[in-house]
PASEBA-1860 file (N, C-alpha, C; in nm, 3 decimals):
! residues 295
1> MQLFKMDY> -11.474/4.988/-2.790/-11.587/4.904/-2.828/-11.540/4.760/-2.849 ~ -11.623/4.665/-2.804/-11.587/4.524/-2.818/-11.577/4.480/-2.964 ~ -11.647/4.549/-3.052/-11.644/4.512/-3.194/-11.502/4.521/-3.249 ~ -11.422/4.611/-3.195/-11.288/4.635/-3.247/-11.181/4.560/-3.166 ~ -11.224/4.462/-3.084/-11.130/4.383/-3.006/-11.149/4.234/-3.034 ~ -11.039/4.160/-3.034/-11.046/4.016/-3.056/-10.931/3.947/-2.984 ~ -10.962/3.831/-2.924/-10.859/3.754/-2.854/-10.769/3.681/-2.953 ~ -10.638/3.687/-2.926/-10.540/3.609/-3.001/-10.461/3.527/-2.901
9> WRSAILHA> -10.448/3.396/-2.929/-10.380/3.305/-2.837/-10.249/3.255/-2.896 ~ -10.152/3.233/-2.808/-10.023/3.177/-2.848/-9.986/3.069/-2.747 ~ -9.969/2.947/-2.793/-9.939/2.835/-2.706/-9.789/2.817/-2.690 ~ -9.752/2.750/-2.580/-9.610/2.732/-2.551/-9.586/2.603/-2.474 ~ -9.464/2.554/-2.486/-9.416/2.439/-2.408/-9.333/2.494/-2.293 ~ -9.372/2.465/-2.171/-9.295/2.505/-2.053/-9.199/2.392/-2.018 ~ -9.073/2.424/-2.002/-8.972/2.321/-1.977/-8.962/2.291/-1.827 ~ -9.073/2.245/-1.775/-9.083/2.205/-1.634/-9.205/2.116/-1.622
17> PFEQIFHQ> -9.199/2.013/-1.537/-9.317/1.928/-1.520/-9.428/2.001/-1.446 ~ -9.550/1.953/-1.465/-9.667/2.015/-1.402/-9.649/2.020/-1.251 ~ -9.592/1.915/-1.193/-9.575/1.909/-1.047/-9.491/2.026/-0.996 ~ -9.385/2.061/-1.068/-9.301/2.173/-1.026/-9.379/2.305/-1.030 ~ -9.452/2.325/-1.139/-9.530/2.448/-1.152/-9.638/2.455/-1.044 ~ -9.697/2.339/-1.013/-9.800/2.334/-0.910/-9.742/2.374/-0.774 ~ -9.628/2.318/-0.739/-9.573/2.343/-0.606/-9.516/2.484/-0.592 ~ -9.462/2.541/-0.700/-9.414/2.679/-0.689/-9.523/2.780/-0.721
25> NSLDDVDM> -9.640/2.728/-0.770/-9.756/2.811/-0.801/-9.719/2.932/-0.886 ~ -9.633/2.907/-0.984/-9.585/3.017/-1.066/-9.520/2.964/-1.193 ~ -9.522/3.047/-1.296/-9.450/3.016/-1.420/-9.320/3.094/-1.428 ~ -9.288/3.167/-1.323/-9.165/3.246/-1.323/-9.043/3.155/-1.333 ~ -8.942/3.204/-1.402/-8.813/3.135/-1.415/-8.826/2.997/-1.481 ~ -8.928/2.979/-1.563/-8.945/2.855/-1.638/-8.920/2.886/-1.785 ~ -8.824/2.817/-1.846/-8.797/2.836/-1.988/-8.914/2.784/-2.070 ~ -8.934/2.844/-2.186/-9.046/2.801/-2.269/-9.010/2.807/-2.417
33> TFLPSCGQ> -9.077/2.720/-2.492/-9.067/2.718/-2.637/-9.205/2.746/-2.693 ~ -9.218/2.853/-2.768/-9.349/2.887/-2.824/-9.381/2.800/-2.944 ~ -9.508/2.760/-2.954/-9.556/2.698/-3.077/-9.557/2.805/-3.185 ~ -9.553/2.766/-3.311/-9.544/2.866/-3.418/-9.664/2.961/-3.418 ~ -9.637/3.084/-3.452/-9.743/3.182/-3.466/-9.818/3.158/-3.596 ~ -9.949/3.181/-3.593/-10.030/3.167/-3.714/-10.054/3.302/-3.781 ~ -9.995/3.408/-3.725/-10.005/3.539/-3.786/-10.148/3.588/-3.797 ~ -10.183/3.636/-3.916/-10.318/3.688/-3.940/-10.417/3.578/-3.977
41> EGFLADPF> -10.367/3.456/-3.990/-10.452/3.345/-4.035/-10.544/3.294/-3.923 ~ -10.493/3.292/-3.801/-10.569/3.239/-3.688/-10.478/3.220/-3.569 ~ -10.510/3.121/-3.483/-10.424/3.097/-3.367/-10.434/2.952/-3.323 ~ -10.334/2.911/-3.243/-10.332/2.780/-3.180/-10.354/2.797/-3.031 ~ -10.455/2.729/-2.977/-10.489/2.743/-2.835/-10.524/2.607/-2.778 ~ -10.549/2.603/-2.647/-10.590/2.481/-2.576/-10.494/2.365/-2.602 ~ -10.366/2.379/-2.573/-10.272/2.270/-2.602/-10.278/2.156/-2.499 ~ -10.283/2.034/-2.548/-10.270/1.913/-2.467/-10.172/1.823/-2.539
49> GLWQDGKL> -10.103/1.738/-2.463/-10.005/1.656/-2.531/-9.964/1.532/-2.456 ~ -9.891/1.447/-2.526/-9.831/1.328/-2.466/-9.709/1.287/-2.548 ~ -9.625/1.204/-2.485/-9.503/1.156/-2.548/-9.525/1.014/-2.600 ~ -9.465/0.987/-2.716/-9.469/0.853/-2.773/-9.343/0.832/-2.856 ~ -9.271/0.725/-2.826/-9.150/0.691/-2.901/-9.051/0.808/-2.910 ~ -9.034/0.877/-2.797/-8.936/0.984/-2.790/-8.977/1.114/-2.855 ~ -9.102/1.126/-2.894/-9.151/1.249/-2.956/-9.268/1.306/-2.875 ~ -9.278/1.438/-2.874/-9.387/1.507/-2.807/-9.494/1.542/-2.909
57> YVFAEFYD> -9.616/1.494/-2.884/-9.730/1.523/-2.972/-9.820/1.624/-2.902 ~ -9.824/1.744/-2.958/-9.907/1.851/-2.901/-10.032/1.866/-2.987 ~ -10.147/1.849/-2.923/-10.274/1.868/-2.992/-10.332/2.003/-2.948 ~ -10.377/2.081/-3.043/-10.427/2.215/-3.012/-10.540/2.252/-3.107 ~ -10.625/2.341/-3.060/-10.726/2.400/-3.147/-10.658/2.498/-3.242 ~ -10.679/2.480/-3.372/-10.642/2.583/-3.467/-10.768/2.656/-3.507 ~ -10.776/2.782/-3.469/-10.893/2.862/-3.503/-10.863/2.943/-3.627 ~ -10.942/2.920/-3.731/-10.926/2.987/-3.859/-11.017/3.110/-3.862
65> YKKSKGVI> -10.957/3.228/-3.868/-11.036/3.351/-3.866/-11.134/3.359/-3.983 ~ -11.090/3.317/-4.101/-11.176/3.330/-4.219/-11.297/3.238/-4.212 ~ -11.277/3.117/-4.157/-11.387/3.022/-4.148/-11.465/3.035/-4.017 ~ -11.409/3.111/-3.922/-11.472/3.129/-3.791/-11.503/2.994/-3.727 ~ -11.406/2.904/-3.735/-11.427/2.769/-3.684/-11.293/2.708/-3.644 ~ -11.298/2.620/-3.543/-11.177/2.554/-3.498/-11.168/2.410/-3.544 ~ -11.048/2.365/-3.569/-11.018/2.224/-3.598/-10.905/2.184/-3.503 ~ -10.873/2.055/-3.499/-10.767/2.007/-3.412/-10.643/1.975/-3.494
73> DVLIYDQT> -10.534/2.040/-3.459/-10.404/2.015/-3.523/-10.314/1.938/-3.428 ~ -10.221/1.862/-3.484/-10.114/1.802/-3.405/-9.982/1.865/-3.448 ~ -9.899/1.894/-3.351/-9.764/1.944/-3.377/-9.668/1.844/-3.313 ~ -9.575/1.791/-3.391/-9.485/1.686/-3.346/-9.345/1.743/-3.326 ~ -9.292/1.723/-3.204/-9.159/1.774/-3.169/-9.066/1.659/-3.134 ~ -8.938/1.675/-3.167/-8.841/1.576/-3.122/-8.794/1.612/-2.982 ~ -8.695/1.539/-2.930/-8.651/1.559/-2.792/-8.576/1.689/-2.771 ~ -8.533/1.754/-2.880/-8.470/1.886/-2.869/-8.573/1.997/-2.888
81> FTLLERRT> -8.700/1.959/-2.900/-8.813/2.051/-2.920/-8.804/2.126/-3.052 ~ -8.752/2.054/-3.150/-8.757/2.101/-3.288/-8.887/2.053/-3.350 ~ -8.961/2.142/-3.412/-9.088/2.106/-3.474/-9.062/2.023/-3.599 ~ -9.118/1.902/-3.603/-9.101/1.813/-3.716/-9.217/1.820/-3.814 ~ -9.337/1.840/-3.762/-9.455/1.836/-3.849/-9.573/1.902/-3.780 ~ -9.658/1.962/-3.860/-9.787/2.013/-3.811/-9.893/1.972/-3.912 ~ -10.004/1.914/-3.862/-10.108/1.867/-3.953/-10.244/1.869/-3.883 ~ -10.349/1.898/-3.958/-10.485/1.888/-3.904/-10.525/1.741/-3.898
89> VLKEKWHL> -10.572/1.697/-3.780/-10.604/1.556/-3.761/-10.752/1.531/-3.730 ~ -10.825/1.636/-3.695/-10.968/1.616/-3.665/-11.045/1.743/-3.699 ~ -11.148/1.726/-3.780/-11.237/1.838/-3.810/-11.378/1.785/-3.828 ~ -11.473/1.867/-3.791/-11.614/1.833/-3.801/-11.689/1.950/-3.862 ~ -11.818/1.935/-3.879/-11.899/2.044/-3.933/-11.911/2.158/-3.831 ~ -11.886/2.125/-3.704/-11.896/2.222/-3.597/-11.756/2.259/-3.545 ~ -11.752/2.363/-3.467/-11.627/2.412/-3.407/-11.574/2.311/-3.307 ~ -11.442/2.287/-3.310/-11.376/2.199/-3.215/-11.267/2.276/-3.140
97> SYPYVFRY> -11.250/2.241/-3.013/-11.145/2.302/-2.932/-11.112/2.208/-2.816 ~ -11.023/2.249/-2.727/-10.993/2.178/-2.602/-10.974/2.028/-2.624 ~ -10.874/1.988/-2.704/-10.854/1.847/-2.738/-10.784/1.768/-2.627 ~ -10.858/1.732/-2.526/-10.803/1.661/-2.411/-10.762/1.520/-2.454 ~ -10.632/1.492/-2.458/-10.583/1.360/-2.500/-10.530/1.285/-2.378 ~ -10.553/1.153/-2.376/-10.508/1.073/-2.262/-10.500/0.926/-2.302 ~ -10.423/0.851/-2.225/-10.410/0.707/-2.244/-10.499/0.634/-2.145 ~ -10.554/0.521/-2.192/-10.632/0.436/-2.102/-10.635/0.294/-2.159
105> EGAIYMLP> -10.589/0.199/-2.078/-10.588/0.057/-2.115/-10.522/0.033/-2.251 ~ -10.407/0.096/-2.272/-10.329/0.073/-2.392/-10.373/0.149/-2.515 ~ -10.479/0.226/-2.505/-10.529/0.304/-2.618/-10.514/0.454/-2.589 ~ -10.520/0.535/-2.693/-10.513/0.681/-2.679/-10.647/0.740/-2.722 ~ -10.699/0.827/-2.638/-10.830/0.888/-2.661/-10.818/1.039/-2.667 ~ -10.916/1.101/-2.732/-10.928/1.246/-2.734/-11.073/1.283/-2.704 ~ -11.090/1.380/-2.615/-11.224/1.428/-2.580/-11.229/1.578/-2.605 ~ -11.250/1.619/-2.730/-11.252/1.762/-2.761/-11.386/1.825/-2.730
113> EGYKSGRL> -11.383/1.956/-2.714/-11.509/2.029/-2.700/-11.570/2.050/-2.838 ~ -11.699/2.021/-2.849/-11.772/2.046/-2.972/-11.917/2.074/-2.938 ~ -11.939/2.168/-2.844/-12.073/2.186/-2.787/-12.178/2.226/-2.890 ~ -12.135/2.282/-3.002/-12.233/2.322/-3.102/-12.295/2.201/-3.173 ~ -12.237/2.083/-3.151/-12.298/1.961/-3.206/-12.413/1.913/-3.119 ~ -12.422/1.968/-2.997/-12.529/1.929/-2.906/-12.495/1.813/-2.815 ~ -12.371/1.758/-2.826/-12.332/1.647/-2.740/-12.180/1.644/-2.727 ~ -12.133/1.557/-2.641/-11.990/1.538/-2.620/-11.950/1.408/-2.688
121> TLYKARSF> -11.844/1.412/-2.766/-11.802/1.295/-2.844/-11.660/1.254/-2.807 ~ -11.642/1.127/-2.777/-11.511/1.071/-2.746/-11.454/1.005/-2.872 ~ -11.326/1.029/-2.899/-11.259/0.972/-3.015/-11.145/0.882/-2.966 ~ -11.119/0.776/-3.043/-11.009/0.684/-3.014/-10.914/0.684/-3.133 ~ -10.784/0.684/-3.104/-10.685/0.685/-3.212/-10.688/0.551/-3.285 ~ -10.716/0.557/-3.414/-10.711/0.438/-3.499/-10.570/0.420/-3.554 ~ -10.507/0.531/-3.588/-10.368/0.531/-3.632/-10.307/0.660/-3.577 ~ -10.248/0.649/-3.458/-10.198/0.768/-3.388/-10.082/0.831/-3.465
129> PYEWEKVS> -10.079/0.965/-3.477/-10.175/1.062/-3.423/-10.273/1.115/-3.529 ~ -10.277/1.051/-3.646/-10.345/1.113/-3.760/-10.492/1.073/-3.778 ~ -10.529/0.952/-3.736/-10.664/0.904/-3.764/-10.738/0.874/-3.634 ~ -10.860/0.925/-3.624/-10.941/0.911/-3.503/-11.081/0.864/-3.540 ~ -11.136/0.779/-3.456/-11.272/0.730/-3.479/-11.359/0.755/-3.356 ~ -11.485/0.779/-3.379/-11.577/0.804/-3.269/-11.603/0.676/-3.191 ~ -11.610/0.690/-3.058/-11.643/0.578/-2.971/-11.794/0.580/-2.951 ~ -11.864/0.494/-3.023/-12.010/0.497/-3.023/-12.069/0.462/-2.887
137> AFMFPIGA> -11.994/0.385/-2.806/-12.046/0.344/-2.675/-12.043/0.457/-2.573 ~ -11.968/0.563/-2.602/-11.959/0.675/-2.508/-12.088/0.756/-2.512 ~ -12.154/0.767/-2.397/-12.282/0.836/-2.393/-12.278/0.950/-2.292 ~ -12.273/1.072/-2.344/-12.284/1.193/-2.263/-12.353/1.296/-2.351 ~ -12.484/1.298/-2.352/-12.560/1.370/-2.454/-12.553/1.521/-2.449 ~ -12.506/1.578/-2.338/-12.498/1.723/-2.328/-12.371/1.773/-2.396 ~ -12.380/1.882/-2.467/-12.263/1.939/-2.533/-12.175/2.011/-2.433 ~ -12.112/1.935/-2.345/-12.032/1.992/-2.236/-11.917/2.077/-2.290
145> IDATPLYH> -11.888/2.186/-2.221/-11.778/2.275/-2.257/-11.656/2.240/-2.174 ~ -11.541/2.229/-2.240/-11.412/2.203/-2.176/-11.420/2.084/-2.080 ~ -11.480/1.976/-2.127/-11.494/1.855/-2.046/-11.357/1.795/-2.015 ~ -11.334/1.769/-1.887/-11.203/1.724/-1.839/-11.219/1.593/-1.762 ~ -11.180/1.479/-1.821/-11.196/1.350/-1.754/-11.079/1.319/-1.660 ~ -11.109/1.241/-1.556/-11.007/1.198/-1.460/-11.047/1.065/-1.400 ~ -10.955/0.969/-1.404/-10.978/0.842/-1.334/-10.912/0.853/-1.198 ~ -10.990/0.847/-1.091/-10.939/0.870/-0.956/-11.030/0.800/-0.856
153> AGRWWLFW> -10.970/0.742/-0.754/-11.044/0.672/-0.648/-11.133/0.562/-0.705 ~ -11.083/0.495/-0.811/-11.154/0.381/-0.867/-11.271/0.413/-0.955 ~ -11.287/0.539/-0.992/-11.400/0.580/-1.077/-11.355/0.686/-1.177 ~ -11.441/0.708/-1.275/-11.420/0.817/-1.370/-11.499/0.940/-1.326 ~ -11.433/1.055/-1.335/-11.496/1.184/-1.303/-11.485/1.273/-1.425 ~ -11.584/1.357/-1.444/-11.583/1.450/-1.556/-11.619/1.589/-1.504 ~ -11.526/1.682/-1.520/-11.548/1.821/-1.483/-11.587/1.896/-1.610 ~ -11.695/1.973/-1.607/-11.742/2.037/-1.730/-11.828/2.159/-1.700
161> TPPEPKSC> -11.844/2.240/-1.802/-11.926/2.361/-1.794/-12.042/2.348/-1.892 ~ -12.164/2.382/-1.849/-12.280/2.369/-1.938/-12.282/2.480/-2.043 ~ -12.331/2.448/-2.164/-12.336/2.548/-2.271/-12.452/2.647/-2.258 ~ -12.554/2.607/-2.183/-12.671/2.693/-2.167/-12.712/2.699/-2.021 ~ -12.762/2.815/-1.974/-12.769/2.941/-2.047/-12.630/2.999/-2.072 ~ -12.623/3.091/-2.164/-12.494/3.146/-2.207/-12.415/3.203/-2.091 ~ -12.484/3.257/-1.991/-12.417/3.318/-1.877/-12.337/3.217/-1.796 ~ -12.370/3.088/-1.810/-12.299/2.984/-1.733/-12.167/2.943/-1.796
169> RQSTLHIA> -12.142/2.980/-1.919/-12.026/2.930/-1.992/-11.893/2.973/-1.931 ~ -11.892/3.079/-1.855/-11.768/3.126/-1.794/-11.772/3.120/-1.642 ~ -11.877/3.061/-1.585/-11.893/3.075/-1.440/-11.937/2.950/-1.366 ~ -11.964/2.839/-1.436/-12.028/2.725/-1.371/-11.949/2.596/-1.393 ~ -11.937/2.520/-1.285/-11.870/2.390/-1.289/-11.967/2.281/-1.248 ~ -11.978/2.178/-1.334/-12.052/2.057/-1.303/-11.954/1.942/-1.289 ~ -11.994/1.839/-1.215/-11.915/1.717/-1.204/-12.005/1.598/-1.232 ~ -11.957/1.507/-1.317/-12.029/1.384/-1.346/-11.942/1.265/-1.304
177> LAEELTGP> -12.007/1.151/-1.284/-11.941/1.033/-1.230/-11.981/0.910/-1.311 ~ -11.885/0.818/-1.334/-11.914/0.693/-1.405/-11.820/0.584/-1.357 ~ -11.867/0.461/-1.366/-11.783/0.347/-1.331/-11.690/0.309/-1.446 ~ -11.732/0.338/-1.568/-11.653/0.310/-1.687/-11.638/0.438/-1.769 ~ -11.534/0.444/-1.850/-11.511/0.563/-1.932/-11.628/0.592/-2.024 ~ -11.689/0.488/-2.079/-11.798/0.508/-2.173/-11.931/0.539/-2.104 ~ -11.935/0.529/-1.973/-12.058/0.556/-1.900/-12.129/0.428/-1.859 ~ -12.255/0.441/-1.814/-12.335/0.562/-1.811/-12.284/0.664/-1.709
185> WCDLGRFL> -12.300/0.791/-1.746/-12.255/0.901/-1.663/-12.370/0.956/-1.579 ~ -12.341/0.982/-1.453/-12.439/1.041/-1.362/-12.393/1.183/-1.330 ~ -12.473/1.280/-1.369/-12.440/1.419/-1.341/-12.471/1.448/-1.194 ~ -12.368/1.484/-1.118/-12.388/1.518/-0.978/-12.444/1.659/-0.960 ~ -12.461/1.727/-1.071/-12.524/1.859/-1.066/-12.424/1.972/-1.058 ~ -12.477/2.089/-1.042/-12.394/2.209/-1.035/-12.310/2.206/-0.908 ~ -12.179/2.217/-0.927/-12.088/2.208/-0.813/-12.045/2.346/-0.765 ~ -12.025/2.439/-0.859/-11.970/2.569/-0.822/-12.013/2.674/-0.923
193> IDKSGARP> -12.045/2.793/-0.871/-12.068/2.910/-0.955/-11.967/3.016/-0.912 ~ -11.874/3.047/-1.000/-11.771/3.145/-0.966/-11.702/3.187/-1.095 ~ -11.728/3.308/-1.138/-11.670/3.354/-1.265/-11.518/3.367/-1.255 ~ -11.465/3.371/-1.134/-11.320/3.383/-1.118/-11.252/3.248/-1.107 ~ -11.328/3.137/-1.115/-11.261/3.008/-1.105/-11.352/2.888/-1.104 ~ -11.423/2.862/-1.216/-11.511/2.745/-1.223/-11.496/2.669/-1.353 ~ -11.476/2.738/-1.464/-11.466/2.669/-1.594/-11.332/2.596/-1.603 ~ -11.333/2.466/-1.635/-11.209/2.389/-1.642/-11.109/2.449/-1.741
201> GGTPFVEG> -10.980/2.431/-1.706/-10.875/2.488/-1.790/-10.749/2.404/-1.795 ~ -10.763/2.271/-1.800/-10.644/2.188/-1.814/-10.651/2.058/-1.737 ~ -10.538/1.990/-1.725/-10.535/1.857/-1.664/-10.533/1.867/-1.513 ~ -10.613/1.786/-1.444/-10.611/1.784/-1.298/-10.480/1.726/-1.246 ~ -10.438/1.776/-1.130/-10.318/1.726/-1.063/-10.362/1.659/-0.933 ~ -10.320/1.533/-0.914/-10.359/1.457/-0.796/-10.244/1.454/-0.697 ~ -10.271/1.492/-0.574/-10.172/1.483/-0.466/-10.241/1.421/-0.345 ~ -10.200/1.299/-0.311/-10.269/1.228/-0.205/-10.410/1.194/-0.249
209> EDVFLPVQ> -10.506/1.229/-0.168/-10.645/1.204/-0.201/-10.713/1.325/-0.264 ~ -10.640/1.437/-0.271/-10.698/1.560/-0.324/-10.667/1.578/-0.472 ~ -10.755/1.650/-0.538/-10.740/1.683/-0.680/-10.735/1.833/-0.694 ~ -10.639/1.881/-0.772/-10.627/2.024/-0.800/-10.660/2.045/-0.947 ~ -10.769/2.114/-0.973/-10.819/2.134/-1.109/-10.787/2.275/-1.157 ~ -10.712/2.290/-1.268/-10.694/2.423/-1.326/-10.830/2.477/-1.375 ~ -10.860/2.599/-1.336/-10.986/2.662/-1.377/-10.956/2.803/-1.425 ~ -11.043/2.853/-1.511/-11.022/2.983/-1.571/-11.076/3.096/-1.484
217> DCSVTYGG> -11.002/3.204/-1.481/-11.048/3.326/-1.416/-11.106/3.416/-1.525 ~ -11.238/3.421/-1.532/-11.307/3.502/-1.634/-11.373/3.625/-1.571 ~ -11.329/3.663/-1.452/-11.395/3.773/-1.380/-11.380/3.907/-1.451 ~ -11.268/3.927/-1.519/-11.245/4.053/-1.590/-11.261/4.034/-1.740 ~ -11.202/3.927/-1.791/-11.211/3.895/-1.933/-11.206/3.744/-1.950 ~ -11.261/3.694/-2.058/-11.257/3.550/-2.083/-11.113/3.503/-2.090 ~ -11.082/3.396/-2.012/-10.946/3.346/-2.011/-10.846/3.446/-1.959 ~ -10.886/3.525/-1.860/-10.799/3.629/-1.807/-10.688/3.576/-1.718
225> GLRLLQLS> -10.694/3.447/-1.682/-10.593/3.389/-1.595/-10.634/3.250/-1.553 ~ -10.547/3.183/-1.479/-10.575/3.049/-1.431/-10.564/3.043/-1.279 ~ -10.647/2.956/-1.222/-10.642/2.929/-1.079/-10.641/2.778/-1.059 ~ -10.608/2.734/-0.938/-10.609/2.593/-0.904/-10.715/2.570/-0.796 ~ -10.812/2.488/-0.831/-10.924/2.458/-0.742/-10.897/2.326/-0.671 ~ -10.895/2.328/-0.538/-10.865/2.208/-0.461/-10.995/2.136/-0.422 ~ -11.001/2.007/-0.457/-11.119/1.926/-0.430/-11.079/1.802/-0.351 ~ -11.167/1.758/-0.262/-11.140/1.638/-0.183/-11.269/1.556/-0.171
233> GFNKGRPS> -11.260/1.443/-0.102/-11.379/1.363/-0.076/-11.421/1.272/-0.189 ~ -11.331/1.242/-0.283/-11.368/1.156/-0.395/-11.398/1.013/-0.349 ~ -11.335/0.969/-0.244/-11.361/0.835/-0.192/-11.500/0.823/-0.129 ~ -11.560/0.937/-0.098/-11.692/0.937/-0.036/-11.805/0.944/-0.137 ~ -11.769/0.954/-0.264/-11.871/0.953/-0.369/-11.911/1.088/-0.422 ~ -11.886/1.195/-0.344/-11.918/1.328/-0.393/-11.809/1.424/-0.347 ~ -11.736/1.485/-0.438/-11.627/1.574/-0.398/-11.677/1.698/-0.325 ~ -11.588/1.757/-0.250/-11.618/1.881/-0.181/-11.504/1.980/-0.206
241> LCGGEAVP> -11.534/2.106/-0.187/-11.438/2.213/-0.212/-11.352/2.237/-0.088 ~ -11.222/2.249/-0.109/-11.131/2.276/0.002/-11.081/2.420/-0.006 ~ -11.071/2.483/0.109/-11.004/2.612/0.116/-11.074/2.728/0.049 ~ -11.201/2.717/0.022/-11.272/2.830/-0.037/-11.241/2.848/-0.184 ~ -11.203/2.969/-0.225/-11.182/3.000/-0.365/-11.055/2.934/-0.420 ~ -11.052/2.921/-0.552/-10.934/2.868/-0.619/-10.816/2.964/-0.603 ~ -10.696/2.908/-0.595/-10.575/2.988/-0.575/-10.521/3.035/-0.710 ~ -10.498/3.166/-0.725/-10.446/3.216/-0.853/-10.308/3.161/-0.884
249> LHTPELRE> -10.283/3.132/-1.010/-10.152/3.089/-1.056/-10.076/3.211/-1.104 ~ -9.960/3.236/-1.043/-9.883/3.353/-1.080/-9.823/3.335/-1.220 ~ -9.839/3.435/-1.302/-9.793/3.426/-1.440/-9.682/3.527/-1.468 ~ -9.593/3.494/-1.558/-9.485/3.588/-1.591/-9.540/3.706/-1.670 ~ -9.466/3.815/-1.666/-9.505/3.932/-1.744/-9.452/3.918/-1.886 ~ -9.544/3.890/-1.977/-9.507/3.875/-2.118/-9.555/3.997/-2.194 ~ -9.461/4.071/-2.247/-9.496/4.197/-2.313/-9.588/4.175/-2.432 ~ -9.566/4.065/-2.506/-9.645/4.043/-2.627/-9.779/3.974/-2.598
257> YPDGMHTL> -9.789/3.907/-2.483/-9.912/3.834/-2.450/-9.949/3.860/-2.305 ~ -9.995/3.982/-2.276/-10.015/4.022/-2.137/-10.156/4.004/-2.082 ~ -10.248/3.951/-2.163/-10.389/3.964/-2.128/-10.456/3.837/-2.074 ~ -10.380/3.730/-2.049/-10.442/3.614/-1.987/-10.386/3.482/-2.035 ~ -10.440/3.373/-1.979/-10.414/3.238/-2.025/-10.530/3.151/-1.977 ~ -10.559/3.041/-2.050/-10.676/2.963/-2.009/-10.661/2.812/-2.022 ~ -10.539/2.762/-2.047/-10.517/2.618/-2.048/-10.379/2.587/-1.991 ~ -10.372/2.491/-1.900/-10.247/2.444/-1.842/-10.256/2.292/-1.835
265> SAAGPVTL> -10.170/2.222/-1.910/-10.185/2.077/-1.918/-10.050/2.007/-1.903 ~ -10.054/1.892/-1.836/-9.934/1.814/-1.810/-9.898/1.727/-1.930 ~ -9.767/1.716/-1.958/-9.718/1.629/-2.064/-9.583/1.575/-2.022 ~ -9.584/1.488/-1.921/-9.459/1.429/-1.874/-9.365/1.532/-1.818 ~ -9.242/1.542/-1.872/-9.143/1.636/-1.819/-9.168/1.782/-1.856 ~ -9.269/1.808/-1.937/-9.301/1.945/-1.976/-9.448/1.974/-1.945 ~ -9.483/2.102/-1.955/-9.620/2.147/-1.933/-9.658/2.236/-2.050 ~ -9.782/2.231/-2.090/-9.830/2.311/-2.203/-9.923/2.421/-2.153
273> VDFKKIRC> -9.917/2.535/-2.218/-9.995/2.651/-2.174/-10.026/2.738/-2.294 ~ -10.126/2.824/-2.281/-10.149/2.925/-2.384/-10.165/3.063/-2.320 ~ -10.122/3.165/-2.394/-10.126/3.303/-2.347/-10.211/3.386/-2.442 ~ -10.269/3.493/-2.388/-10.361/3.575/-2.468/-10.313/3.718/-2.486 ~ -10.340/3.766/-2.606/-10.324/3.908/-2.636/-10.456/3.956/-2.697 ~ -10.505/4.069/-2.651/-10.626/4.128/-2.709/-10.585/4.222/-2.822 ~ -10.622/4.183/-2.943/-10.590/4.265/-3.059/-10.699/4.370/-3.080 ~ -10.657/4.489/-3.111/-10.751/4.599/-3.132/-10.731/4.657/-3.272
281> GVRPAILK> -10.841/4.703/-3.330/-10.830/4.766/-3.461/-10.947/4.733/-3.550 ~ -10.933/4.769/-3.677/-11.040/4.749/-3.774/-11.052/4.602/-3.813 ~ -10.938/4.530/-3.822/-10.943/4.390/-3.865/-11.031/4.303/-3.773 ~ -11.019/4.314/-3.640/-11.110/4.237/-3.555/-11.257/4.266/-3.584 ~ -11.290/4.392/-3.614/-11.428/4.427/-3.645/-11.474/4.359/-3.775 ~ -11.386/4.357/-3.875/-11.420/4.293/-4.002/-11.442/4.144/-3.983 ~ -11.355/4.079/-3.904/-11.367/3.935/-3.880/-11.494/3.903/-3.802 ~ -11.529/3.987/-3.706/-11.651/3.963/-3.628/-11.775/3.980/-3.714
289> LRKTFLK> -11.775/4.080/-3.800/-11.889/4.101/-3.889/-11.902/3.985/-3.988 ~ -11.788/3.934/-4.035/-11.790/3.819/-4.126/-11.847/3.697/-4.055 ~ -11.807/3.677/-3.929/-11.858/3.564/-3.850/-12.009/3.573/-3.835 ~ -12.058/3.692/-3.807/-12.202/3.712/-3.794/-12.274/3.682/-3.924 ~ -12.212/3.723/-4.035/-12.273/3.699/-4.167/-12.276/3.550/-4.198 ~ -12.167/3.478/-4.164/-12.161/3.334/-4.191/-12.266/3.256/-4.114 ~ -12.305/3.306/-3.996/-12.409/3.239/-3.919/-12.542/3.240/-3.991
END
C-alpha cells in the first residue's frame, strides 16, 4: 500500500564535471561525496551549487517530515570537500524546493520552486549566501514547477512544468521566452507530454547550438531516473525536439539508494545529484497521516 511507503532522498557531489558525465552518459566510475544524512528528521534533495572564493556552496531543499514542508539550506564545502557549515537561508509560508542558483551580470540569483504560493518568485543574493531578497520586477505569475532558466542564443528561456492539472506535474514540459531575465515572459505553450522524460531535472548543457535538458523519468515512480532531452532551433525562435525520446542516463547500482534520482546539476569541476530510496513501514504511514491532518 502506498500509505506505508515514502520517498527518501540523499544528495551527493560527483567528482566529475557535468560535461564528462554528459559525454559518457553514465555515473559509473565517478567518485562521490555524500551530503550529510538527515536520518529520521527529513532529507536533502534538489542540489544546485556554485563556487565562490574557493568554496563550494550547495543549495538544497531540506524537507522536514514533522512540518511536511521544505526550506532551502546551504551547505558550504572547502576545496577538500570538507563540510564547513550548513544553514537554512530561505523559508516561506509555503513549501520550497529546486533552488536553481545562477550568476548573471555580477549578481547571484535563486529561482526556487514554490508552486503552492501560486506564482514563481526570483530571489537575488543581498549578502551571499545567507540573505536573499525578492526581485519585484520578475513577472511570471504561474506557480511553475521545477522552473529551469537558461540564457542561450541571445534570449532567456524557461523550462517548466505546470502545477495543474495534477496529472501534468510528472508528464508535461512547457517553454517560455523572454528578452530579459525579469520578463515579460511569453509562454510558448505545451512543448512535450511524456511521463518518461518531460519534467525538468537540473541544469541544461549546451553543446554547439543544441541544448540538452535533464528531465525526470516518472514512468514507474516519481523521480525514478533521469534522461537527457536534446533540443535545437533556439536561433529560430521556437525550439524543436531532436532524436525523439530523451536518452536515459545510466546510473550506478547503489545498494542503499536504488530507487531513482531526479536532479543533476553542474557546479564547475563537480556535478550535484540526488538519489532515492523508498522507505517502507509504519513510520511513513504516520507521517503521511500527519501531513493530511496539517492540511
